[in-house]
C-alpha positions in Angstrom: -13.7 -30.1 20.4 -11.3 -31.1 23.3 -8.3 -29.4 21.2 -6.4 -26.7 22.7 -5.9 -23.6 20.6 -8.3 -21.4 18.4 -11.0 -23.1 16.6 -13.1 -22.4 13.4 -16.3 -24.0 12.2 -16.8 -24.1 8.7 -20.6 -24.8 7.5 -21.0 -26.4 4.0 -18.7 -28.9 2.7 -18.9 -28.0 -1.1 -15.9 -27.6 -3.2 -14.8 -24.2 -1.8 -14.7 -25.5 1.6 -11.3 -27.6 1.2 -9.0 -24.7 0.2 -10.5 -22.9 3.1 -9.9 -25.7 5.5 -6.6 -26.4 4.0 -5.4 -22.6 4.4 -6.5 -22.2 8.0 -4.9 -25.4 9.4 -1.7 -24.7 7.6 -1.3 -21.1 8.5 2.2 -20.6 10.3 1.7 -17.2 12.0 -0.8 -18.3 14.6 -1.3 -21.2 17.1 -2.5 -24.2 15.4 -5.9 -23.7 14.2 -8.3 -26.5 14.5 -11.1 -26.6 11.9 -14.6 -28.4 12.1 -16.3 -28.9 8.8 -20.0 -29.5 9.3 -22.3 -30.7 6.6 -25.9 -32.0 6.4 -24.3 -35.3 5.2 -21.3 -36.7 7.5 -19.8 -38.4 4.3 -19.4 -35.2 2.5 -17.7 -33.5 5.6 -15.4 -36.6 6.0 -14.4 -36.5 2.3 -13.6 -32.7 2.6 -11.5 -33.0 5.5 -9.7 -36.4 4.2 -5.7 -35.9 4.6 -6.1 -32.5 6.4 -4.4 -32.5 9.7 -6.2 -30.7 12.6 -9.6 -30.9 10.6 -12.8 -32.9 12.1 -15.8 -33.7 10.3 -19.4 -33.1 11.9 -22.9 -33.9 10.7 -25.2 -30.9 11.1 -28.6 -29.8 9.8 -28.2 -26.1 10.2 -32.0 -25.8 10.4 -31.9 -27.6 13.8 -31.0 -24.4 15.9 -30.0 -26.5 19.2 -27.6 -28.3 17.3 -26.1 -25.4 15.6 -25.9 -23.4 18.8 -24.0 -26.3 20.5 -21.4 -26.5 17.6 -21.0 -22.7 17.5 -20.5 -22.3 21.1 -17.6 -24.4 21.0 -15.5 -22.4 18.3 -13.9 -19.1 18.2 -15.1 -17.9 14.5 -17.9 -19.4 12.1 -17.3 -19.5 8.5 -20.7 -20.1 6.4 -20.1 -21.3 2.7 -23.7 -22.3 2.6 -26.3 -20.5 0.1 -27.0 -17.1 1.1 -30.7 -17.9 2.4 -29.1 -19.7 5.5 -27.0 -16.8 6.5 -29.5 -14.8 8.6 -30.5 -17.7 10.9 -26.9 -18.7 11.2 -26.0 -15.0 12.0 -28.7 -14.8 14.8 -27.1 -17.9 16.4 -23.6 -16.2 16.0 -24.8 -13.0 17.7 -26.6 -14.5 20.6 -23.2 -16.7 21.4 -21.0 -13.7 20.6 -19.0 -15.3 18.0 -17.8 -13.7 14.7 -19.2 -15.0 11.3 -17.5 -14.9 8.0 -19.6 -15.3 4.5 -18.7 -14.9 0.9 -22.2 -13.9 0.0 -23.6 -10.4 -0.9 -25.2 -8.7 2.1 -29.0 -8.8 1.7 -32.0 -7.4 3.3 -32.1 -10.0 6.1 -28.3 -9.6 7.0 -28.5 -5.7 7.1 -31.4 -6.0 9.6 -28.8 -7.5 12.0 -26.4 -4.5 12.2 -27.7 -3.1 15.3 -27.8 -6.6 17.1 -24.3 -7.5 16.1 -22.9 -4.2 17.1 -24.6 -4.4 20.5 -23.1 -7.8 20.9 -19.8 -6.8 19.9 -19.8 -9.4 17.0 -18.4 -8.8 13.5 -20.2 -10.3 10.5 -17.8 -9.9 7.7 -19.8 -10.7 4.6 -18.7 -10.5 0.8 -15.3 -12.1 1.6 -14.9 -14.3 -1.5 -13.8 -13.5 -5.1 -16.9 -11.4 -6.5 -17.9 -10.0 -4.0 -14.6 -10.0 -2.0 -11.3 -9.8 -3.7 -12.8 -7.3 -6.2 -13.9 -5.0 -3.3 -10.3 -5.2 -1.8 -8.3 -4.3 -4.9 -11.0 -1.6 -5.5 -10.7 0.0 -2.2 -6.7 -0.2 -2.4 -6.7 1.8 -5.6 -9.2 4.3 -4.8 -7.8 4.8 -1.1 -4.4 5.4 -2.7 -5.6 7.7 -5.2 -7.5 10.0 -2.6 -4.3 9.9 -0.4 -2.5 11.7 -3.1 -5.6 14.3 -3.7 -6.4 12.4 -6.9 -10.1 12.0 -8.0 -11.6 8.8 -9.5 -12.6 9.9 -13.0 -13.8 6.4 -14.2 -13.9 3.0 -12.4 -14.3 -0.2 -14.5 -14.0 -3.8 -13.4 -14.2 -6.9 -15.3 -14.4 -10.6 -13.5 -15.2 -14.1 -14.9 -15.0 -17.6 -13.9 -14.1 -19.4 -17.2 -12.7 -22.7 -18.7 -9.1 -22.3 -19.1 -8.0 -22.0 -22.8 -7.3 -25.7 -23.4 -10.7 -26.6 -21.8 -12.6 -24.0 -23.8 -13.1 -26.6 -26.6 -17.0 -26.3 -27.5 -18.8 -23.8 -29.6 -19.8 -21.6 -26.6 -16.1 -21.8 -25.1 -17.7 -22.0 -21.7 -18.2 -25.0 -19.1 -20.2 -25.5 -16.1 -19.0 -26.7 -12.9 -22.5 -26.7 -11.1 -26.0 -26.6 -12.6 -26.4 -24.1 -15.7 -29.8 -22.9 -14.6 -28.5 -20.1 -12.4 -25.8 -19.0 -15.0 -28.6 -18.9 -17.8 -30.8 -17.0 -15.5 -28.2 -14.3 -14.7 -27.9 -13.8 -18.5 -31.3 -12.3 -18.1 -30.9 -9.9 -15.6 -31.4 -6.2 -16.1 -28.3 -4.0 -15.8 -27.5 -0.5 -15.0 -24.4 1.6 -14.8 -23.0 4.9 -15.4 -20.9 5.8 -18.6 -19.2 9.2 -19.2 -21.9 10.8 -16.9 -25.0 9.0 -18.5 -26.9 6.4 -16.8 -27.4 3.2 -19.1 -30.2 0.8 -18.4 -29.9 -2.7 -20.2 -33.2 -4.7 -20.3 -32.6 -8.3 -19.1 -33.8 -9.4 -22.4 -31.2 -7.5 -24.2 -28.3 -8.3 -21.9 -26.5 -10.8 -24.3 -26.9 -8.3 -27.3 -25.0 -5.6 -25.0 -21.9 -7.7 -25.0 -18.7 -5.9 -26.3 -15.3 -7.2 -26.8 -12.2 -6.8 -24.7 -8.7 -6.9 -25.3 -6.0 -6.6 -22.2 -2.8 -5.4 -23.3 -1.2 -7.4 -20.4 -2.9 -10.7 -21.7 -3.0 -10.3 -25.4 -3.8 -14.0 -26.1 -7.3 -13.7 -24.7 -10.3 -13.1 -27.0 -12.7 -11.9 -24.4 -15.9 -10.0 -24.2 -17.9 -8.4 -21.2 -21.4 -8.1 -20.3 -22.7 -5.4 -17.7 -23.3 -7.0 -14.4 -26.6 -6.0 -12.4 -26.3 -2.9 -10.5 -23.0 -0.9 -11.1 -24.2 2.1 -9.5 -24.4 0.8 -6.1 -20.7 0.4 -6.0 -20.2 4.0 -6.7 -22.1 4.6 -3.5 -19.9 1.6 -1.6 -16.7 2.8 -2.8 -17.5 6.4 -2.1 -16.9 7.6 -5.8 -20.3 8.4 -6.7 -19.9 12.1 -6.9 -16.5 12.2 -8.5 -16.6 9.3 -11.1 -18.2 9.9 -14.6 -18.0 6.2 -15.1 -18.8 3.2 -12.9 -19.1 0.0 -14.6 -18.8 -3.6 -13.6 -19.0 -6.7 -15.7 -19.0 -10.1 -16.3 -16.3 -12.0 -18.5 -16.7 -14.4 -21.3 -14.6 -15.5 -24.2 -15.6 -13.7 -27.3 -18.7 -15.3 -29.3 -20.5 -16.5 -26.3 -23.2 -14.1 -26.0 -24.0 -13.9 -29.8 -24.8 -17.7 -29.4 -26.4 -17.3 -26.1 -28.6 -14.5 -27.5 -29.9 -16.5 -30.5 -30.8 -19.6 -28.4 -33.0 -17.1 -26.4 -34.5 -15.9 -29.5 -35.3 -19.7 -30.6 -37.2 -20.1 -27.0 -34.7 -22.1 -25.3 -34.7 -20.4 -22.2 -38.6 -19.9 -21.9 -39.4 -21.4 -18.6 -43.1 -21.9 -19.0 -44.4 -25.5 -19.4 -44.2 -26.4 -23.2 -47.4 -28.0 -24.5 -45.2 -30.9 -26.3 -43.5 -31.7 -23.1 -46.8 -32.3 -21.2 -47.7 -35.4 -23.0 -47.1 -39.0 -21.9 -45.6 -39.8 -25.2 -42.3 -38.2 -25.1 -41.1 -36.0 -28.1 -37.6 -36.3 -29.3 -35.0 -33.5 -29.2 -35.4 -33.1 -32.9 -39.2 -32.8 -32.7 -38.9 -30.4 -30.2 -36.4 -28.2 -32.0 -38.4 -28.4 -35.3 -41.3 -27.1 -33.2 -39.4 -24.2 -31.7 -38.3 -23.4 -35.5 -41.5 -24.4 -37.1 -39.5 -26.6 -39.1 -41.1 -28.9 -41.7 -40.7 -32.3 -40.2 -40.6 -34.3 -43.3 -37.2 -33.1 -44.6 -35.2 -34.8 -41.7 -32.6 -36.9 -43.7 -29.0 -35.7 -43.9 -26.2 -37.1 -46.1 -22.6 -37.5 -44.9 -19.6 -35.9 -46.5 -16.4 -36.6 -45.2 -17.9 -37.9 -42.2 -20.0 -34.5 -41.6 -23.6 -34.6 -42.0 -25.0 -32.2 -44.2 -27.9 -31.1 -46.4 -31.5 -32.1 -45.6 -32.5 -31.1 -42.0 -29.3 -29.0 -41.6 -30.1 -26.7 -44.5 -33.6 -26.4 -43.4 -32.5 -25.5 -40.0 -30.1 -23.0 -41.4 -32.7 -21.4 -43.5 -35.5 -21.2 -40.9 -32.9 -19.5 -38.6 -32.3 -16.9 -41.2 -36.1 -16.7 -42.2 -37.2 -15.9 -38.5 -34.6 -13.3 -38.3 -32.5 -15.1 -35.7 -29.4 -14.9 -37.7 -28.6 -12.2 -40.3 -25.6 -13.9 -41.9 -25.6 -17.7 -43.1 -22.0 -17.8 -41.2 -23.6 -17.2 -37.8 -26.6 -19.7 -38.7 -23.9 -22.4 -39.3 -22.3 -21.5 -36.0 -25.6 -22.0 -34.2 -26.3 -25.3 -35.9 -22.9 -26.4 -34.6 -23.9 -25.3 -31.2 -27.3 -27.2 -31.5 -25.5 -30.4 -32.6 -22.9 -30.1 -30.0 -25.7 -29.8 -27.4 -27.5 -32.8 -29.0 -30.5 -30.6 -29.6 -31.4 -32.3 -32.9 -31.0 -35.9 -31.7 -33.6 -38.6 -32.4 -33.8 -39.6 -28.5 -36.5 -38.9 -26.5 -36.6 -35.9 -23.9 -36.7 -37.2 -20.4 -39.8 -36.8 -18.2 -38.4 -34.3 -15.9 -38.0 -31.7 -18.7 -41.5 -29.8 -18.9 -40.0 -26.6 -20.4 -37.4 -25.5 -23.2 -35.7 -23.9 -20.2 -35.3 -27.3 -18.6 -34.4 -29.2 -21.8 -31.5 -26.7 -22.6 -30.4 -26.7 -19.0 -30.2 -30.8 -19.0 -28.2 -30.7 -22.2 -25.7 -28.2 -21.0 -25.3 -30.1 -17.8 -24.3 -33.2 -19.8 -22.4 -31.6 -22.8 -20.8 -28.8 -21.0 -19.1 -30.1 -18.0 -15.7 -30.0 -17.0 -13.7 -33.2 -18.1 -11.4 -35.3 -15.8 -8.1 -32.9 -15.5 -9.6 -30.0 -17.1 -8.9 -26.8 -15.4 -11.0 -23.7 -14.8 -9.7 -20.2 -14.7 -10.6 -16.8 -12.9 -9.8 -13.7 -14.4 -10.5 -10.2 -12.3 -9.3 -7.1 -13.9 -9.9 -3.3 -12.4 -9.1 -0.2 -14.3 -9.0 3.3 -12.3 -8.8 6.6 -14.0 -7.3 9.2 -11.8 -7.0 13.0 -12.2 -5.2 15.2 -10.3 -6.0 19.0 -9.3 -2.4 20.4 -9.9 -2.2 19.7 -13.6 -0.5 16.5 -13.3 -1.5 14.2 -16.2 -4.4 11.7 -15.7 -3.2 8.5 -14.7 -4.6 4.9 -15.3 -4.1 2.3 -12.5 -4.7 -1.4 -13.2 -5.0 -4.6 -11.2 -5.2 -8.2 -12.6 -5.7 -11.4 -11.0 -5.3 -14.6 -13.2 -5.8 -18.0 -11.5 -5.8 -21.4 -12.9 -7.2 -24.5 -11.3 -4.6 -26.9 -9.8 -4.4 -30.8 -9.3 -2.1 -31.8 -6.5 -1.6 -35.3 -5.3 -4.4 -36.5 -7.7 -6.9 -34.0 -6.1 -8.1 -31.2 -8.3 -9.0 -27.7 -6.9 -10.7 -25.2 -9.1 -9.8 -21.7 -9.5 -13.0 -20.5 -8.4 -12.9 -22.7 -5.0 -9.2 -21.3 -4.3 -10.5 -17.7 -5.0 -13.5 -17.8 -2.9 -12.5 -20.2 -0.2 -9.1 -18.5 0.7 -10.3 -15.0 1.2 -13.0 -16.4 3.5 -10.5 -18.2 5.5 -8.4 -15.1 5.6 -11.3 -13.5 7.1 -11.6 -15.9 9.7 -8.0 -15.6 10.3 -8.0 -11.8 10.8 -10.9 -12.1 13.5 -9.1 -15.0 15.2 -6.1 -12.5 15.5 -8.5 -9.3 16.6 -7.2 -7.4 13.5 -10.8 -6.4 12.9 -12.0 -3.6 15.2 -15.2 -2.7 13.5 -18.3 -4.7 14.7 -21.8 -5.4 13.1 -22.5 -6.5 9.5 -19.4 -5.4 7.4 -17.8 -5.7 4.0 -14.0 -5.9 3.4 -13.9 -2.1 2.3 -11.7 -0.8 5.3 -7.8 -0.8 5.2 -7.7 -2.9 8.5 -9.2 -5.6 6.4 -8.0 -5.2 2.8 -4.4 -4.5 3.5 -3.3 -7.7 5.6 -5.9 -9.7 3.4 -4.4 -8.6 0.2 -0.9 -9.4 1.5 -1.9 -12.8 3.0 -3.6 -13.7 -0.4 -0.2 -12.9 -2.2 1.7 -14.7 0.3 -0.4 -17.8 -0.1 0.2 -18.1 -3.8 -2.7 -16.1 -5.6 -0.9 -13.6 -7.5 -2.1 -10.0 -7.9 -0.6 -7.9 -10.6 -0.8 -4.0 -9.9 
């Protein structure tokens, strides 16, 4: 901390942290920034800053307010990349010490309540400065403000965003992979959603979310076979972006490769996403995956033998599973039942091995299998795709215009060190937020999002200059 020049404290040494630290320490148009990366475990912080000039590792338990205050008091700006539940406590310390804070998380009630205190202290708490939320806000507001400046009205706003495997890594039946625990992603697929389409409010029940998926083809990216699912509450974005009264369509969605939702919907029908303790999994004598699967599908345990044809198992248990999937109404066509069977086999849910003791529900069983079988392999890349469409109509008879903005980013490996596209597109915007605060470019105080031109114009320019390509 004895270094001269601006200092930024980054809390959390997860995979998003390194791109943020690298960006801040290598940015040319400001005095050399010194970055302190603080983590609960010193080793994690040291690994994160390894090889980054002008970066220091620190051990910190953020629940220790005295230690947190000590570190915060020595820096100019704080970036929290910790889970959202920590942010309000960190923000209170920043307000007390009159230090600006950046997060990549949604503004929740606990953060909203700090608005007056932050304003009173002359502090900016810049939230939602990642990918989604973050880059999506900035691109949206740029398109909307430009249309309004020309007296245009927003007729429709649609946004598609997804973190996916690159096409080469989408090599399993679900065409999807997890870089962290699948539990959160599976739960997200059970969230209810609401959006506006052609003036009508559409509510989607959480249990029907996967069934609501629709295919998507982007003319600019014809090689991608995609689908989209509505993402929670789209209506609040109409309010945030100031277009609720003029737009007849406001829709935000999550992207997956085509076919993902169909398989997930059937895994849900089978009962794999049920979180209640399952009787079979409470016994000391552990069942095998096959016995558990047979129980969920009410399959006769007698016919369990398959024969091999050209190295592929067939007949017996496979045929019975297919017939049960159809008989129970989970699959209408045999072709789909075969696809589900392939997924079951890929995940090892048919194997004659015992289920571990820490699995007590069908949900924990499938999470454990997905974590094992759907992780990224060495050198496999992820991909981030964000696509906005805005329809603008004008009062003077000019034709309606459709404006589009697309971000497509792939994971990278440099000097043998992999960086995911997700880490880049979350970490770099958070670092840009810190940079703008260091340069006093952000005049607004309080708890804010990157919706103002004073933030999104320079931030998008810096993002492009840093190599993250945005096509408009």
